[in-house]
C-alpha positions in Angstrom: -13.3 18.3 -2.8 -11.9 15.0 -4.1 -8.6 13.6 -2.9 -5.7 12.9 -5.3 -4.4 9.4 -5.3 -1.5 8.0 -7.2 -1.4 4.3 -8.2 2.2 3.3 -9.0 2.4 0.8 -11.8 3.9 0.2 -15.3 0.7 0.3 -17.3 -3.0 1.0 -16.8 -4.8 -1.4 -14.6 -8.3 -1.9 -13.1 -7.2 -0.6 -9.7 -7.2 3.0 -10.9 -10.8 2.7 -12.0 -11.9 1.2 -8.6 -10.2 4.2 -6.9 -12.0 6.7 -9.1 -15.4 5.0 -8.6 -14.9 5.5 -4.9 -14.7 9.3 -5.3 -11.0 10.0 -5.6 -9.1 11.6 -8.5 -6.6 8.9 -9.5 -3.4 9.1 -11.5 -1.3 6.3 -12.8 2.3 7.0 -12.1 4.8 4.8 -14.0 8.3 3.9 -12.8 9.8 6.1 -15.6 7.7 9.1 -14.5 8.9 8.5 -10.9 12.5 8.5 -12.0 12.1 11.7 -14.1 13.8 14.7 -12.3 11.0 17.0 -13.2 8.2 14.9 -11.7 6.9 16.4 -8.5 3.2 16.3 -7.6 1.1 16.6 -4.5 -1.0 13.6 -3.6 -3.1 12.7 -0.5 -2.4 9.0 -1.0 -0.3 6.6 -3.0 -1.1 2.9 -3.7 1.4 0.3 -4.7 -0.5 -2.8 -6.0 0.3 -6.5 -5.2 3.2 -8.0 -7.1 5.4 -4.9 -7.1 8.6 -6.8 -6.3 8.3 -9.5 -9.0 11.2 -8.7 -11.5 9.6 -10.6 -14.3 6.4 -8.7 -13.9 7.3 -5.1 -13.2 10.1 -2.6 -12.4 8.3 -0.9 -9.6 10.6 -2.0 -6.8 13.7 -0.5 -8.5 11.9 2.8 -9.0 10.6 2.9 -5.4 14.1 2.2 -4.1 15.5 5.0 -6.3 13.1 7.6 -4.7 13.3 6.3 -1.1 14.1 9.8 0.2 11.1 11.3 -1.6 8.8 8.7 -0.2 10.1 9.4 3.3 9.5 13.1 2.8 6.1 12.4 1.4 5.1 10.5 4.6 6.6 13.1 6.8 4.5 15.8 5.1 1.3 13.9 5.8 0.8 11.6 2.9 -0.8 8.2 3.1 0.9 5.1 1.7 -0.9 1.8 1.0 1.5 -0.9 -0.1 0.3 -4.4 -1.0 2.2 -7.7 -1.0 5.5 -7.9 -2.9 4.4 -11.1 -4.6 7.9 -12.4 -4.8 10.5 -14.0 -2.5 12.3 -10.8 -1.3 12.5 -10.3 2.4 13.6 -6.7 2.0 10.9 -5.8 -0.5 9.8 -2.9 1.7 13.2 -1.3 2.3 12.1 1.8 0.4 9.7 2.7 3.2 10.9 4.7 6.2 9.6 2.0 8.5 11.0 -1.5 9.2 9.0 -4.2 7.4 10.1 -7.7 6.6 8.2 -10.0 4.2 8.0 -13.8 3.9 6.5 -14.8 0.5 4.0 -17.5 0.2 0.4 -17.7 -1.2 -2.2 -19.0 1.1 -5.9 -18.7 1.9 -7.5 -18.7 5.4 -9.8 -16.8 7.7 -8.1 -13.7 9.1 -8.4 -12.3 12.6 -8.8 -8.5 12.6 -8.4 -5.7 15.1 -11.8 -4.1 14.6 -10.8 -1.1 16.7 -8.6 0.2 13.9 -10.4 2.0 11.0 -8.2 0.2 8.4 -9.7 -3.1 9.3 -12.5 -2.1 7.0 -10.2 -3.1 4.1 -12.1 -6.4 4.1 -15.9 -6.7 4.1 -17.7 -8.3 7.0 -19.0 -11.0 4.7 -15.6 -12.3 3.6 -14.6 -15.5 5.3 -11.7 -17.0 3.5 -9.1 -14.6 2.1 -6.0 -14.9 -0.1 -2.7 -13.3 0.8 0.8 -13.6 -0.6 3.0 -13.4 2.4 3.5 -12.8 6.1 4.8 -9.4 7.5 7.0 -8.5 10.4 7.4 -4.9 11.4 8.9 -2.9 14.3 6.5 -0.3 15.7 3.6 -1.2 13.5 0.1 -2.0 14.7 -1.1 -5.5 13.5 -4.6 -5.1 11.9 -5.1 -8.5 10.2 -3.5 -11.8 11.2 -3.4 -15.1 9.4 -2.7 -18.4 11.3 1.0 -18.0 10.2 1.3 -14.3 11.3 0.4 -10.7 10.4 -0.8 -9.8 6.9 -1.6 -6.1 7.6 0.4 -3.6 9.5 -0.3 0.1 10.1 2.3 2.7 11.0 2.0 6.4 12.0 5.0 8.1 10.5 5.4 11.8 11.4 2.4 13.5 9.9 1.5 10.6 7.6 0.3 7.0 7.7 1.8 3.9 6.1 -0.2 0.7 5.7 1.4 -2.5 4.4 -0.9 -5.4 3.5 -0.2 -8.7 1.8 -3.9 -9.3 1.0 -4.2 -10.7 -2.5 -7.7 -9.3 -3.0 -9.2 -5.9 -3.9 -9.9 -3.8 -0.8 -13.5 -3.1 0.1 -15.2 -0.1 -1.5 -15.8 1.3 2.0 -12.0 1.3 2.7 -11.1 2.8 -0.7 -13.8 5.5 -0.2 -12.3 6.5 3.1 -8.6 6.0 2.0 -6.6 9.1 2.8 -9.7 11.3 3.5 -9.0 13.6 6.4 -5.3 13.1 6.1 -2.7 15.4 4.8 -0.9 15.4 1.5 2.7 15.3 0.5 4.9 16.0 -2.4 6.0 12.9 -4.2 
């Protein structure tokens, strides 16, 4: 049985194809669809790609803030959320999540230290040395998975029955990570 994953973005993008190639059923969910009062669907996982807070690039952040209570319920019911870097100077870019995350914007490249004991550390391949990221994260109660010299770039939170991962990595996740993304977890109504 394949898992159902939503990628939240304004228009089609390569990310949906990558998710499908890893064995998931993937649906593009636009901000207009999210705002529609009739839209309610069960998903095992939702992905918010990098750059979601850039106002000249997308309207995703406004839509996510408008459905904050639905996102909270989604995670409580067992859904998995993967949110990439905001890609814009906006310290409260993750205020739509039911966990506390602060973001300091700034593109950089460096080697990253990882907590290999956490399964989400597979987001990067073992052969990747220098990685790009678009900011540093701070979060209360989250486990640090990846760390740049300036601070954390990946945090993982258990939230009720669900899981929330925030990562400012500015690279596609590994195929292994996407293949395992949200498998074995629950699902929630978005």
